[in-house]
KERO-326152 format. One line per 4 residues: number of its first residue (from 1); their letters; for each residue x, y, z of C-alpha. Coordinates in nm, 3 decimals. Layout:
# KERO-326152
NUM) a) X:Y:Z; ...
This chain:
# KERO-326152
1) mtyl) 6.516:0.580:2.040; 6.340:0.248:2.086; 5.995:0.249:2.242; 5.887:-0.113:2.186
5) qeiq) 6.045:-0.428:2.327; 5.916:-0.767:2.214; 5.802:-0.980:2.508; 5.615:-1.276:2.358
9) ript) 5.500:-1.427:2.029; 5.170:-1.615:2.018; 5.088:-1.858:1.734; 4.762:-1.748:1.569
13) sgar) 4.591:-1.809:1.236; 4.438:-1.525:1.039; 4.427:-1.315:1.357; 4.194:-1.021:1.292
17) gvet) 4.195:-0.857:1.631; 4.315:-0.847:1.989; 4.106:-0.755:2.293; 4.235:-0.733:2.649
21) ftvg) 4.012:-0.739:2.959; 4.003:-0.844:3.323; 3.741:-1.080:3.467; 3.750:-1.272:3.793
25) gaay) 4.064:-1.084:3.892; 4.264:-1.222:3.598; 4.382:-1.047:3.279; 4.288:-1.209:2.948
29) lavp) 4.359:-1.171:2.579; 4.106:-1.271:2.312; 4.212:-1.326:1.950; 3.947:-1.377:1.677
33) qlay) 4.074:-1.583:1.383; 3.951:-1.550:1.025; 4.077:-1.881:0.885; 4.313:-2.174:0.898
37) dapg) 4.527:-2.268:0.600; 4.347:-2.540:0.405; 4.580:-2.830:0.310; 4.613:-2.890:-0.061
41) tpag) 4.484:-2.548:-0.162; 4.691:-2.250:-0.280; 4.756:-1.973:-0.028; 4.534:-1.669:-0.062
45) mngg) 4.422:-1.401:0.178; 4.052:-1.460:0.101; 4.064:-1.841:0.107; 4.120:-2.093:0.384
49) dsnt) 3.898:-2.278:0.628; 3.687:-2.041:0.837; 3.550:-2.300:1.077; 3.759:-2.130:1.343
53) dill) 3.746:-2.045:1.712; 3.831:-1.735:1.911; 4.144:-1.799:2.116; 4.155:-1.702:2.485
57) fkhd) 4.479:-1.647:2.677; 4.532:-1.574:3.048; 4.813:-1.354:3.174; 5.030:-1.568:3.400
61) gdqf) 5.350:-1.419:3.537; 5.490:-1.227:3.242; 5.337:-1.440:2.967; 4.998:-1.524:2.819
65) taag) 4.906:-1.892:2.833; 4.624:-2.073:2.651; 4.296:-2.051:2.844; 4.037:-2.203:2.613
69) rlpg) 3.832:-2.104:2.310; 3.501:-1.946:2.221; 3.297:-2.047:1.915; 3.339:-1.772:1.656
73) tgge) 3.356:-1.887:1.295; 3.549:-1.658:1.061; 3.633:-1.433:1.356; 3.700:-1.065:1.282
77) dvey) 3.663:-0.888:1.616; 3.596:-0.924:1.989; 3.453:-0.633:2.190; 3.453:-0.644:2.571
81) feid) 3.208:-0.432:2.771; 3.011:-0.431:3.097; 2.647:-0.358:3.175; 2.555:-0.309:3.542
85) gapy) 2.881:-0.480:3.640; 2.819:-0.788:3.425; 3.096:-0.862:3.171; 3.011:-0.938:2.806
89) vaca) 3.204:-1.003:2.488; 3.052:-0.949:2.143; 3.215:-1.141:1.857; 3.204:-1.028:1.493
93) cirm) 3.213:-1.318:1.247; 3.244:-1.263:0.873; 3.177:-1.611:0.732; 3.161:-1.986:0.785
97) gsgp) 3.281:-2.280:0.576; 3.585:-2.344:0.360; 3.456:-2.231:0.021; 3.206:-2.153:-0.099
101) ynfn) 3.147:-1.943:0.212; 2.828:-1.850:0.391; 2.834:-1.485:0.496; 2.497:-1.494:0.672
105) vgqp) 2.646:-1.558:1.014; 2.511:-1.527:1.366; 2.708:-1.275:1.573; 2.744:-1.428:1.922
109) iyqw) 2.741:-1.227:2.244; 2.869:-1.408:2.553; 2.820:-1.325:2.921; 3.059:-1.411:3.206
113) ngea) 2.880:-1.622:3.468; 3.152:-1.591:3.728; 3.345:-1.894:3.609; 3.314:-1.912:3.230
117) wepf) 3.167:-1.743:2.925; 2.820:-1.863:2.827; 2.600:-1.776:2.526; 2.379:-1.473:2.590
121) qtil) 2.243:-1.346:2.256; 2.301:-1.405:1.885; 2.234:-1.132:1.628; 2.218:-1.230:1.261
125) gyaa) 2.471:-1.041:1.050; 2.620:-1.045:0.704; 3.000:-1.042:0.657; 3.045:-0.867:0.991
129) kqwr) 3.374:-0.687:1.055; 3.366:-0.520:1.396; 3.153:-0.450:1.703; 3.183:-0.127:1.900
133) hfti) 3.020:-0.066:2.238; 2.945:0.284:2.367; 2.705:0.464:2.599; 2.491:0.777:2.570
137) dgah) 2.349:0.918:2.894; 2.371:0.576:3.058; 2.212:0.386:2.767; 2.418:0.106:2.610
141) flal) 2.467:0.062:2.236; 2.644:-0.183:2.007; 2.736:-0.085:1.652; 2.810:-0.360:1.399
145) aqnr) 3.017:-0.278:1.089; 2.924:-0.506:0.798; 3.103:-0.563:0.470; 2.994:-0.703:0.135
149) pgdr) 3.201:-0.971:-0.037; 2.989:-0.947:-0.354; 2.819:-0.659:-0.533; 2.532:-0.604:-0.291
153) dvps) 2.517:-0.315:-0.046; 2.476:-0.440:0.312; 2.403:-0.180:0.579; 2.593:-0.164:0.902
157) avfr) 2.369:-0.137:1.207; 2.328:0.010:1.555; 2.162:-0.185:1.838; 2.039:-0.052:2.175
161) wngt) 2.011:-0.232:2.509; 1.646:-0.261:2.615; 1.717:-0.380:2.968; 1.740:-0.749:2.888
165) efeh) 1.905:-0.771:2.542; 2.013:-0.568:2.241; 1.753:-0.472:1.981; 1.794:-0.313:1.638
169) lqdi) 1.781:0.067:1.642; 1.881:0.173:1.291; 2.082:0.087:0.979; 2.387:0.281:0.863
173) psrg) 2.449:0.296:0.485; 2.744:0.076:0.392; 2.906:-0.107:0.104; 3.230:-0.208:0.273
177) gynf) 3.189:-0.131:0.644; 3.495:-0.187:0.864; 3.467:0.003:1.189; 3.273:0.234:1.421
181) hafq) 3.401:0.490:1.670; 3.188:0.689:1.915; 3.302:1.006:2.094; 3.172:1.336:2.231
185) idgt) 3.239:1.699:2.150; 3.076:1.970:2.364; 2.819:1.726:2.503; 2.709:1.590:2.164
189) tyla) 2.773:1.224:2.078; 2.912:1.146:1.733; 2.954:0.811:1.563; 3.211:0.763:1.286
193) hadh) 3.168:0.477:1.038; 3.464:0.355:0.829; 3.383:0.222:0.482; 3.616:0.077:0.220
197) alps) 3.399:0.134:-0.087; 3.185:0.436:0.013; 3.277:0.760:0.191; 3.348:0.711:0.560
201) qlfr) 3.089:0.919:0.742; 3.031:1.100:1.069; 2.686:1.072:1.230; 2.536:1.285:1.509
205) wdge) 2.301:1.166:1.784; 1.979:1.373:1.780; 1.831:1.217:2.092; 1.654:0.932:1.913
209) kfve) 1.881:0.817:1.631; 2.202:0.896:1.444; 2.175:1.146:1.157; 2.433:1.219:0.888
213) hqdl) 2.671:1.499:0.983; 2.954:1.494:0.725; 3.169:1.283:0.496; 3.515:1.220:0.637
217) mplg) 3.708:1.034:0.365; 3.610:0.922:0.012; 3.740:0.561:0.006; 3.953:0.311:0.195
221) graf) 3.858:0.404:0.553; 3.955:0.153:0.821; 3.971:0.299:1.173; 3.954:0.615:1.385
225) atfs) 4.114:0.769:1.691; 3.995:1.094:1.851; 4.155:1.317:2.114; 4.176:1.677:2.233
229) rdgq) 4.480:1.895:2.293; 4.499:2.264:2.391; 4.128:2.312:2.328; 4.144:2.156:1.981
233) hyma) 3.964:1.834:1.880; 4.136:1.593:1.641; 4.050:1.275:1.453; 4.304:1.038:1.298
237) iani) 4.178:0.808:1.022; 4.361:0.495:0.905; 4.330:0.432:0.530; 4.444:0.117:0.352
241) rfds) 4.421:0.252:-0.003; 4.561:0.603:0.040; 4.743:0.811:0.302; 4.611:0.805:0.654
245) vllr) 4.522:1.154:0.775; 4.472:1.376:1.077; 4.160:1.596:1.084; 4.087:1.894:1.311
249) wdgs) 3.747:2.018:1.432; 3.663:2.367:1.302; 3.372:2.426:1.536; 3.108:2.241:1.338
253) kfae) 3.285:1.969:1.139; 3.623:1.804:1.078; 3.861:1.937:0.814; 4.184:1.778:0.693
257) havl) 4.475:1.902:0.896; 4.777:1.685:0.808; 4.883:1.365:0.637; 5.011:1.093:0.870
261) pggk) 5.354:0.980:0.744; 5.406:0.612:0.680; 5.236:0.558:0.344; 4.943:0.333:0.263
265) ggre) 4.819:0.014:0.426; 4.667:0.151:0.748; 4.428:-0.093:0.919; 4.393:0.002:1.287
269) lhlv) 4.483:0.285:1.528; 4.538:0.295:1.903; 4.613:0.600:2.119; 4.850:0.571:2.417
273) dtde) 4.825:0.873:2.648; 5.120:0.905:2.887; 5.289:1.161:3.110; 5.564:1.173:2.847
277) glfl) 5.321:1.262:2.568; 5.048:1.129:2.341; 5.138:0.838:2.111; 4.948:0.677:1.824
281) vran) 5.011:0.318:1.716; 4.912:0.225:1.361; 4.888:-0.137:1.245; 4.950:-0.175:0.871
285) fitg) 4.778:-0.465:0.694; 4.884:-0.482:0.328; 4.987:-0.265:0.039; 4.925:-0.347:-0.325
289) glqd) 4.558:-0.434:-0.286; 4.402:-0.774:-0.349; 4.574:-0.801:-0.687; 4.928:-0.775:-0.550
293) phpl) 4.919:-0.793:-0.168; 5.232:-0.730:0.039; 5.177:-0.809:0.410; 5.533:-0.777:0.547
297) lksp) 5.541:-0.410:0.640; 5.679:-0.160:0.887; 5.406:-0.012:1.106; 5.462:0.332:1.260
301) lykf) 5.454:0.458:1.617; 5.378:0.830:1.624; 5.418:1.098:1.891; 5.204:1.411:1.893
305) tgdt) 5.439:1.705:1.855; 5.317:2.060:1.814; 4.989:2.003:1.634; 5.061:1.687:1.440
309) feiv) 5.205:1.335:1.466; 5.564:1.242:1.385; 5.706:0.890:1.351; 5.933:0.808:1.645
313) defd) 5.964:0.431:1.599; 5.858:0.144:1.373; 5.779:-0.223:1.429; 5.738:-0.520:1.196
317) tsgg) 5.389:-0.640:1.114; 5.281:-0.936:0.904; 4.934:-0.843:0.785; 4.882:-0.632:1.100
321) tdva) 4.518:-0.603:1.203; 4.474:-0.464:1.556; 4.637:-0.315:1.865; 4.527:-0.342:2.230
325) efta) 4.682:-0.206:2.549; 4.705:-0.348:2.899; 4.909:-0.302:3.216; 5.143:-0.579:3.332
329) pdgs) 5.168:-0.678:3.702; 5.493:-0.479:3.728; 5.306:-0.165:3.617; 5.461:-0.146:3.272
333) rrla) 5.251:-0.071:2.966; 5.208:-0.354:2.717; 5.075:-0.359:2.363; 4.927:-0.663:2.190
337) vsng) 4.944:-0.660:1.809; 4.759:-0.914:1.594; 4.909:-1.034:1.265; 4.682:-1.205:1.013
341) lngd) 4.903:-1.306:0.718; 5.250:-1.442:0.662; 5.487:-1.360:0.378; 5.344:-1.641:0.162
345) lgfa) 4.989:-1.506:0.209; 4.903:-1.793:0.439; 4.714:-1.738:0.762; 4.965:-1.890:1.005
349) aesv) 5.134:-1.590:1.169; 5.240:-1.491:1.517; 5.072:-1.214:1.711; 5.312:-1.019:1.932
353) iyrf) 5.318:-0.872:2.283; 5.540:-0.565:2.334; 5.652:-0.368:2.636; 5.598:0.000:2.564
357) apeg) 5.825:0.261:2.722; 5.697:0.616:2.656; 6.036:0.757:2.750; 6.193:0.555:2.470
361) dl) 6.473:0.408:2.679; 6.445:0.040:2.579
């Protein structure tokens, strides 16, 4: 059965994410870009010119069309959220320049003024990877995952809205931070932090700050997805270095429950909950590591069957980095998938829009 139908290809360069949102009655797609290919230099996934912009596209008819850019050098992520009805986007930027690179980069937050995005706040970061917005009892938080290109440990961080802007709340230990994911179990808020070089950890909100709760995975963590079925709580973890896994809550912590088929290379996860069942989309980035990277991979689409996920379809990714979901004007589900590398390890690659049919009748 085929669940995914390609609708559109969008030229992007080093695309590290996709974010879909609606403002002013129109649907948009934002694509942060890590780098452009630098003429006269050899291709390499950590090279290139990172004096980039974040691309904006507007959904028009059945296609996305170019709708401007936002400053966002070395773009890694865009996170859309609202506070008191006001739309914001937070942009994670890993670096600037074209080598040597400066990783001390301001992380811009923009606010929608009714007609356009305008600068709202800039938070200094270091090799930032991803923003995640979440709320606890009506309070707004932003968590920033930060990496380390060299040998230094750089903490990730959590910021809290003080009524007018975001202010630093606490650091989260990190050596290769990639992602955050907040969720609740039995009224308690948890925050998972994915780390490439240290154990990925789960933190628990104690009413004032996040405290360590448990280790989730030793190395290679990239992304999380949580859900509940038949009274059981589950967490899927994407891992680029080893197998991605499915964990199950035992009443006080998560324990490994199953290995997700599909091998190594996992970069991002996205759940699609439908009347026909629960699906999980996994974007694969590379296998082989930095020494022998292979970006042209098959990425799996899973369906939750029984108490685990089974592969029901696959799609081609070229250094796949992110997945976002939106609803088309005709009511059909669509998935946007960002691709950050081509087969020659250059950054010029096309990100793809798919129609998703949960009944698998495409």
